[in-house]
Each structure stands twice: as structure tokens, then as C-alpha cells.
C-alpha positions in Angstrom: -2.2 -46.5 17.9 -1.3 -42.9 17.1 -3.1 -39.8 18.3 -5.5 -37.9 16.0 -4.4 -34.6 14.4 -7.3 -32.8 15.9 -7.9 -32.7 19.6 -11.6 -32.7 20.7 -11.0 -34.0 24.3 -9.1 -31.1 25.9 -11.9 -28.6 25.3 -15.4 -30.1 24.8 -16.6 -27.0 23.1 -13.7 -26.5 20.7 -11.5 -28.3 18.2 -7.8 -27.9 18.8 -4.7 -28.8 16.8 -2.6 -31.4 18.6 0.4 -30.0 20.5 2.9 -32.0 18.4 1.4 -30.6 15.2 1.6 -27.0 16.5 5.3 -27.0 16.1 4.9 -27.2 12.3 3.4 -23.7 12.4 6.6 -22.2 13.8 9.2 -20.4 11.8 12.9 -21.4 11.8 13.7 -18.7 14.3 11.0 -19.9 16.7 12.2 -23.5 16.3 15.7 -22.4 17.3 14.4 -20.7 20.4 12.3 -23.6 21.5 15.1 -26.1 20.8 16.7 -24.7 23.9 13.8 -25.9 26.0 12.0 -22.6 26.5 8.3 -23.4 26.0 6.8 -20.2 27.2 7.6 -18.1 24.1 6.3 -21.0 22.0 2.8 -20.7 23.6 2.5 -17.0 22.7 4.4 -16.9 19.5 1.6 -18.9 17.7 -1.6 -16.9 17.5 -4.7 -18.5 18.9 -6.4 -18.7 15.5 -3.8 -21.2 14.4 -4.5 -23.5 17.3 -8.2 -23.2 18.0 -11.0 -23.7 15.4 -13.4 -21.6 17.5 -11.0 -18.7 17.5 -10.4 -19.1 13.7 -14.1 -19.1 12.9 -14.6 -16.0 15.1 -12.7 -13.9 12.5 -13.5 -15.9 9.4 -15.8 -13.3 8.0 -15.2 -9.6 7.4 -18.8 -8.7 8.2 -20.2 -11.4 10.5 -24.0 -11.6 10.0 -24.8 -15.2 11.1 -24.9 -17.5 14.0 -22.1 -20.1 14.1 -22.2 -23.1 16.5 -19.3 -25.4 17.3 -19.8 -28.4 19.6 -23.2 -27.1 20.7 -21.9 -23.6 21.8 -22.3 -20.4 19.8 -19.1 -18.7 18.5 -18.5 -15.1 19.6 -17.6 -13.4 16.3 -15.4 -10.3 16.0 -15.0 -7.4 13.7 -11.2 -7.0 13.7 -11.2 -3.4 12.5 -13.1 -2.3 15.6 -10.9 -4.2 18.0 -7.8 -2.1 17.2 -6.4 1.0 18.9 -6.2 4.1 16.7 -7.5 2.6 13.5 -7.0 4.4 10.2 -8.1 3.8 6.6 -6.1 4.3 3.5 -7.2 4.2 -0.2 -5.0 2.2 -2.5 -5.4 2.6 -6.2 -3.7 0.5 -8.9 -4.1 -0.7 -12.5 -1.8 -3.6 -12.2 -4.4 -6.2 -11.2 -5.2 -7.6 -14.6 -4.8 -11.4 -14.4 -8.3 -12.0 -13.0 -9.8 -9.9 -15.8 -7.8 -11.6 -18.4 -9.0 -15.0 -17.2 -12.6 -13.8 -17.2 -12.2 -12.5 -20.7 -10.8 -15.8 -22.0 -13.5 -17.7 -20.3 -16.2 -15.5 -21.8 -14.6 -15.8 -25.3 -14.7 -19.6 -25.1 -18.3 -19.6 -24.0 -19.2 -17.2 -26.8 -17.4 -19.5 -29.4 -19.3 -22.6 -28.2 -22.5 -20.6 -28.2 -22.0 -19.5 -31.8 -21.5 -23.1 -32.8 -24.8 -24.1 -31.2 -26.5 -21.2 -32.9 -25.2 -22.4 -36.3 -26.4 -25.9 -35.6 -29.9 -24.8 -34.7 -30.1 -22.5 -37.7 -29.1 -25.3 -40.0 -31.8 -27.5 -38.5 -34.4 -24.7 -38.9 -33.3 -24.2 -42.5 -33.6 -27.9 -43.2 -37.1 -28.1 -41.9 -38.2 -24.9 -43.7 -36.8 -25.5 -47.1 -36.0 -29.1 -47.5 -38.8 -31.0 -45.8 -42.0 -31.1 -47.9 -44.2 -32.6 -45.2 -46.6 -30.5 -43.2 -47.1 -32.9 -40.2 -48.0 -31.4 -36.9 -44.9 -32.9 -35.2 -42.6 -31.4 -37.6 -44.2 -28.0 -37.2 -43.9 -28.3 -33.4 -40.3 -29.2 -33.8 -39.6 -26.3 -36.1 -41.3 -23.9 -33.6 -39.1 -25.2 -30.8 -36.0 -24.8 -32.8 -36.9 -21.3 -33.7 -37.5 -20.4 -30.0 -34.2 -22.1 -29.1 -32.3 -20.2 -31.7 -33.8 -16.9 -30.5 -32.9 -17.6 -26.9 -29.3 -18.6 -27.9 -28.9 -15.3 -29.9 -30.2 -13.3 -27.0 -27.7 -15.1 -24.7 -24.9 -14.4 -27.3 -25.7 -10.7 -27.3 -25.6 -10.6 -23.5 -22.2 -12.4 -23.6 -20.9 -9.9 -26.2 -22.0 -7.0 -24.1 -20.4 -8.5 -21.0 -17.2 -9.2 -22.9 -17.0 -5.6 -24.0 -17.6 -4.5 -20.4 -14.9 -6.8 -19.0 -12.4 -5.5 -21.6 -13.1 -2.0 -20.5 -12.8 -2.9 -16.8 -9.5 -4.6 -17.3 -7.7 -1.3 -17.7 -9.7 0.6 -15.1 -8.2 1.6 -11.7 -8.9 -0.8 -8.9 -9.4 0.8 -5.5 -8.8 -1.1 -2.2 -9.3 0.0 1.4 -6.4 -0.7 3.8 -7.2 -0.5 7.5 -4.5 -0.4 10.1 -4.5 -0.3 13.8 -2.6 -1.3 17.0 -3.3 -4.6 18.8 -2.8 -3.5 22.4 -4.5 -6.7 23.7 -1.8 -8.9 22.3 1.2 -7.2 20.7 2.7 -10.4 19.3 -0.5 -11.1 17.2 0.3 -8.6 14.4 0.4 -8.8 10.7 -2.0 -8.5 7.7 -5.4 -10.1 7.4 -6.4 -10.6 3.7 -10.1 -11.2 3.0 -11.6 -12.1 -0.3 -15.3 -11.1 -0.8 -15.7 -11.1 3.0 -14.0 -14.4 3.6 -10.6 -14.8 5.3 -7.9 -16.2 3.1 -4.6 -15.2 4.8 -3.9 -14.0 8.3 -0.9 -12.6 10.2 1.1 -12.0 7.0 4.3 -10.2 8.1 4.9 -7.0 6.0 6.5 -3.7 6.7 8.8 -5.0 9.4 12.5 -5.0 8.6 13.3 -7.0 11.7 10.9 -8.8 14.0 13.2 -8.4 17.0 12.7 -4.7 17.2 9.7 -2.5 18.1 9.3 -0.9 14.7 5.8 -1.7 13.4 5.3 -4.3 16.1 1.6 -4.7 17.2 0.3 -3.2 13.9 -2.6 -5.1 12.3 -3.6 -4.6 8.7 -6.9 -5.6 7.1 -8.0 -5.6 3.4 -11.1 -7.1 1.7 -10.4 -7.9 -1.9 -13.2 -8.1 -4.5 -13.3 -11.0 -7.0 -12.3 -8.7 -9.9 -8.9 -8.1 -8.4 -7.6 -11.5 -7.3 -8.8 -15.1 -7.6 -8.5 -17.6 -4.8 -7.5 -21.3 -5.0 -10.1 -24.0 -4.7 -9.5 -24.5 -0.9 -9.7 -20.8 -0.1 -6.3 -20.8 1.5 -4.2 -18.8 -1.0 -4.4 -16.9 -4.3 -3.8 -18.2 -7.8 -1.6 -15.3 -9.0 1.2 -15.2 -6.4 2.9 -12.3 -8.2 0.0 -9.9 -7.9 -0.5 -11.1 -4.3 3.1 -10.3 -3.3 2.6 -6.9 -5.1 -0.3 -6.3 -2.8 1.6 -7.2 0.3 4.5 -5.0 -0.8 2.2 -2.0 -1.0 0.5 -2.8 2.3 4.0 -2.8 3.8 4.5 0.8 2.6 1.1 1.9 3.9 1.9 0.2 7.2 5.1 2.2 7.6 3.0 5.3 6.7 0.5 4.4 9.5 3.4 3.9 11.9 4.5 7.5 11.2 1.0 8.9 11.4 0.4 7.4 14.9 3.2 9.5 16.2 4.4 6.8 18.7 7.8 6.1 17.0 9.6 8.6 19.3 8.2 7.1 22.5 7.4 3.6 21.5 8.8 2.0 24.6 6.8 4.2 26.9 3.7 3.6 24.9 3.8 -0.2 25.3 4.7 0.1 28.9 1.5 2.1 29.5 -0.6 -0.9 28.4 1.4 -3.5 30.4 4.2 -4.6 28.0 7.2 -4.2 30.3 9.2 -7.3 29.2 12.1 -7.0 26.7 10.8 -10.1 24.9 8.4 -9.0 22.3 6.4 -12.2 22.3 5.4 -12.0 25.9 1.8 -11.3 26.8 0.8 -8.0 28.6 0.6 -7.7 32.3 -2.6 -8.6 34.1 -2.2 -5.9 36.7 -5.5 -4.0 37.3 -4.1 -0.7 36.1 -2.9 -1.9 32.6 -6.0 -4.0 32.2 -8.2 -0.9 32.9 -6.2 1.2 30.4 -6.7 -1.4 27.7 -10.4 -1.6 28.3 -10.8 2.1 28.3 -8.8 2.5 25.1 -11.0 0.0 23.2 -14.6 -0.4 24.5 -16.2 -3.7 24.0 -18.1 -4.4 20.7 -20.7 -7.2 20.9 -23.3 -8.6 18.6 -27.0 -9.1 19.5 -28.2 -12.7 19.5 -31.6 -11.7 18.1 -31.1 -9.0 15.5 -27.4 -9.6 14.9 -26.6 -5.9 15.1 -23.3 -4.7 16.6 -23.4 -2.5 19.7 -20.6 -0.7 21.5 -20.8 -1.1 25.2 -19.8 1.9 27.4 -17.0 1.2 29.8 -17.9 0.8 33.5 -15.0 0.4 35.9 -17.0 -1.3 38.7 -18.9 -3.8 36.5 -17.4 -7.3 36.1 -16.7 -8.5 32.6 -19.3 -10.6 30.8 -19.0 -14.4 31.0 -19.1 -16.7 28.0 -22.7 -17.7 28.5 -23.7 -14.0 28.9 -21.9 -13.1 25.6 -23.7 -15.9 23.8 -27.2 -14.8 24.9 -26.6 -11.0 24.9 -29.3 -8.9 23.4 -29.9 -5.2 22.7 -32.2 -5.0 25.7 -29.2 -5.8 28.0 -27.4 -2.7 26.8 -26.9 0.0 29.5 -26.9 2.7 26.7 -30.5 4.0 26.6 -30.1 5.2 23.0 -29.2 1.7 21.7 -31.1 -0.8 23.9 -33.7 -2.0 21.4 -33.3 -4.1 18.2 -35.2 -1.4 16.3 -32.4 1.1 16.7 -30.0 1.4 13.8 -26.5 0.1 14.1 -24.1 2.9 15.1 -20.4 2.3 14.7 -17.6 4.7 14.9 -16.2 6.1 11.6 -12.6 5.2 10.9 -10.5 8.2 10.0 -8.8 8.2 6.7 -5.2 8.7 6.0 -3.1 9.3 2.9 0.2 7.8 1.7 2.6 10.7 1.6 5.5 10.8 -0.9 9.0 10.3 0.4 10.3 13.5 1.9 12.8 15.4 -0.3 14.4 17.1 2.7 17.2 14.6 3.2 17.7 14.3 -0.6 18.1 18.1 -0.9 20.4 18.2 2.1 22.6 15.5 0.5 22.7 17.5 -2.7 23.6 20.8 -1.0 26.2 19.0 1.1 27.8 17.5 -2.0 27.8 20.8 -3.6 29.6 22.4 -0.6 32.3 19.7 -0.6 32.9 19.5 -4.3 31.2 22.3 -6.3 30.6 21.4 -10.0 32.3 24.0 -12.2 31.4 24.4 -15.9 33.3 26.2 -18.6 31.3 28.9 -20.4 32.6 27.9 -23.8 32.5 24.1 -24.0 30.0 23.6 -21.1 32.1 20.7 -19.7 32.5 19.7 -16.1 36.0 20.6 -14.7 37.7 18.6 -12.0 38.9 20.0 -8.7 42.6 19.6 -9.8 42.0 21.6 -12.9 40.2 24.3 -10.8 43.2 24.6 -8.4 45.7 24.7 -11.3 43.8 27.4 -13.2 43.4 29.5 -10.1 47.2 29.3 -9.4 48.0 30.3 -12.9 45.6 33.3 -12.7 47.1 34.5 -9.4 50.7 34.2 -10.9 49.8 36.2 -14.0 47.8 39.1 -12.5 50.6 41.6 -12.8 51.4 40.7 -16.4 47.7 41.0 -17.3 47.6 44.5 -15.9 50.3 45.6 -18.3 48.9 44.0 -21.4 47.1 46.0 -24.0 43.3 46.4 -24.0 43.1 43.4 -26.4 43.7 41.1 -23.4 40.8 42.6 -21.5 38.7 42.2 -24.6 39.6 38.5 -24.7 38.5 38.1 -21.0 35.3 40.0 -21.8 34.7 37.7 -24.8 35.1 34.7 -22.5 32.4 35.9 -20.1 30.0 37.7 -22.5 27.5 35.6 -24.5 27.9 35.2 -28.2 25.0 37.6 -28.9 26.9 40.5 -27.3 30.4 39.9 -28.8 29.9 42.2 -31.7 28.9 45.2 -29.6 31.9 44.6 -27.3 34.3 44.6 -30.3 32.7 47.8 -31.6 33.3 49.5 -28.2 37.0 48.4 -28.2 37.5 49.8 -31.7 36.0 53.2 -30.6 38.4 53.2 -27.6 41.4 52.6 -29.9 40.4 55.4 -32.2 40.0 57.8 -29.2 43.5 56.8 -27.9 45.0 57.4 -31.4 43.3 60.9 -31.6 44.5 61.9 -28.2 48.1 60.7 -29.1 48.0 62.6 -32.4 46.7 65.8 -30.7 49.5 65.6 -28.1 52.1 65.2 -30.8 50.8 68.2 -32.7 50.8 70.4 -29.6 54.4 69.4 -28.8 55.5 70.1 -32.4 53.9 73.6 -32.3 55.6 74.4 -29.0 59.0 73.4 -30.6 58.4 75.7 -33.6 57.5 78.7 -31.4 60.7 78.2 -29.5 62.8 78.2 -32.7 61.1 81.4 -33.9 62.0 83.2 -30.6 
């Protein structure tokens, strides 16, 4: 007789997955590691929510507002966004999520067509009783009145559907806004990834995004959370995935970009090794749990104070940290009430729920510094030269050959007539100023001719005077 898939004997207050079935949750890399006989990484590579039904139910809802009992014991629910270190919220806007709206529009159009057919049938029956029937029996009058009321109700419903159809068509092209929340899981670094909720209900957990390689510390320990409304994506019937995989992967891709932005905003990328060592992660293996030494445990408790839910009013309270007080037991957590709070301002169920505001961040565009540096560097190595006449790019070989020819012909150009200088000026001057340049050269020529003629006249007069003497 085989063993059942679910284990209810090991823990009488929980439902566990059998140890043999746990290996199906591993990836190929984890299987290769465990095939060598190392079972310790296997225990910590799988998050507890995959192995324990109680742990899974504790994070099943985005805003837990109910009491859940498993095997006669209450489940201690969690709000993941308030169990993270340095949480930050980002607003993501997109107009790409249209599949859900298109499906709703098609469904509404089908309902409207069927409703119009029913309206035509009822109208035909009313017309038949009003104009064809000649009897005035009471039953027929009652039937006619019912049909008229039914036709009026159907027309009102059709008008509401038409208005809803117009509204959905307008909403299809509107911008959808989603809130991404990221934070560091310093309690268990290996339990990182993205939690995707749909209308407050968990659909996907520990989705790996933003990490180029899971063997390095980049973006390790970062947890992302998003709650998707029904207008954005549609879930499958078993609430375990989404119908449109293309739009879902588009969402994960953008969450990866925002996760990398959050990693930059935290400012720990330059001392990431020292940061994790502060909270007890001193082993090189990333899947190892943190140290249980008193000092790292105290640092983790001080960094993230405990958040607990009242058993009576179901409000969330943040407990102040007391170093000398022992942690609460399971029975104390199950029966904890606001009156047990040591904070005087929040020790009654009448007090409003006070939670810390999560700071908001912004996705910054990719820096142009490196791009500009690459452009300037490329210009310094191979500067692009352009001719002023044809506006064509000249290669480096042509540049070197032309410069050599220019250097070899400098002496000859000095002896050339002013026309050569005018040609050089014509090459450099724009077309709008060529006429003025030509006019100036003509004036210079005339002046030279006049001076030469005056000199020749003066020499001729001097010769004549000598002859007379």
C-alpha cells in the first residue's frame, strides 16, 4: 500500500506534502546538487509555503481580515509588505493590458444580442395579443400585462448593457496603474522572488525575475509584491495561473526592471557582502539559513518589529521591540488581543489601525553617461570628417592622403595667383557669400592693374626727362 501524497501525521496541526513529492518542486540545478547526496541545501532551497499548507494559507490573502483554522488551530496570517526590510513602492503604468477588456466586451456583446432576440420575441407576442386577438378575457389581459412588463424590464436591461459596453470600450484604451512593492527578506534570504496577487488572492509566489544568475548576490533576498485587479488579467479556474501568459510575462519583465531599480535605490550594491554578514549570513552558499547567534537575531528583530493581528477586532498592531522580553509562543500569538499591547496608544480595539507608510520610488531612465562617454571616445579615436561641398563622410585613409598632399603643395600654393586663394575661399565660404567674395577679388585685380599702370607711366616720364637733358 502506497503512502498518501499529503502528510497529516508528522504535524497534527498542519498538512504537509510528502517528502518524496517535495523533490518535484525542485529545479534542474537543485536536483543536480541533491543528486550528490547533500540534503541540507534541499531543505532550505524549497520555501516553507510549498511544503506546509499552514504556511501557504498564512500569506494567501493580500489583506487578511478573517480567522482561518487548520486542524483545530488558528493560522497566524501575515502581511508580506510589512515583514520586509526597507520596503519601497513603485507606480507602474501601461496600456498594454487589453486582453481582459476585449474578453469582457465580447461577452457583453453576446449577452446584448441574446437580449435583443428576447425583446423581439416579447414584442411580437404583445403585438399578437393587442392586434390579432379579438377576445377580451381576463386571462389574456393579465398575460398581455405581464408581457408588457417583461418587455419593459428587458429594454431597461439592454440599455444598461449598452451603457456598460460603451464604458468598457473606453476603459480598454485607458492606462492601467499597478503598485509594485519591493523589500529585502532578511529573515530568510533564499526565500526571494515575486508574489502575484489577483484581487487580494495569491496566484503565484517566488517568481524569479530581475536576477541574471541565482548564484550571485545581485538582487538576492529581494521580494516583490503586486495585487492585480480583475480588469488587468484573468486567472484560470483553479486560481493557480493566468489565462493570458503573454501579458503575464510582460508584467514579470517589467517587475524585473523595477526590482533592479530598487536594488540600486537601496544603496547596498557596493557593500552587499558586509550587509548580509551584519544579519548573520556568513556562509558562501546563498541557500543557507542565517545564523542563530544572539547578536544577528537581535539585529533582525530590531530592523523589522513584529506585526500581529488582534484576535478580537482583527486589526494589525506593530509591537515595539524589547530586548529582554521573550518571544511570543504559538498559543500566545493565536489568542493575542489589543489589550496585551505594551504600547499605551494602541492597546484597545477602539483605536484605529496605524501602519507605517511605505515610501515611494520612481523608475529612472537608463543613464546616458556611459553612452555619451562611448560616443566621445569613439570620436577621439576616429573623428568623422565631412566635406563642405558634398557633405559625405571621408575615411581616415582619405584624410591622411589629403593632408600629405596639402603639406607637399604649400610652397607652390604661396606662389600661385590670387585666383587660387579665391578657390580656397570658395571651398570654405557658404554659397550665399560666394558673390561678395568674387566681387572683392575683382576689385583687388583692378587695384593691382592701376598700380602697375601708374608705375609704368612714372618710369616712362623719367626716361623722357633723361633724354631731354
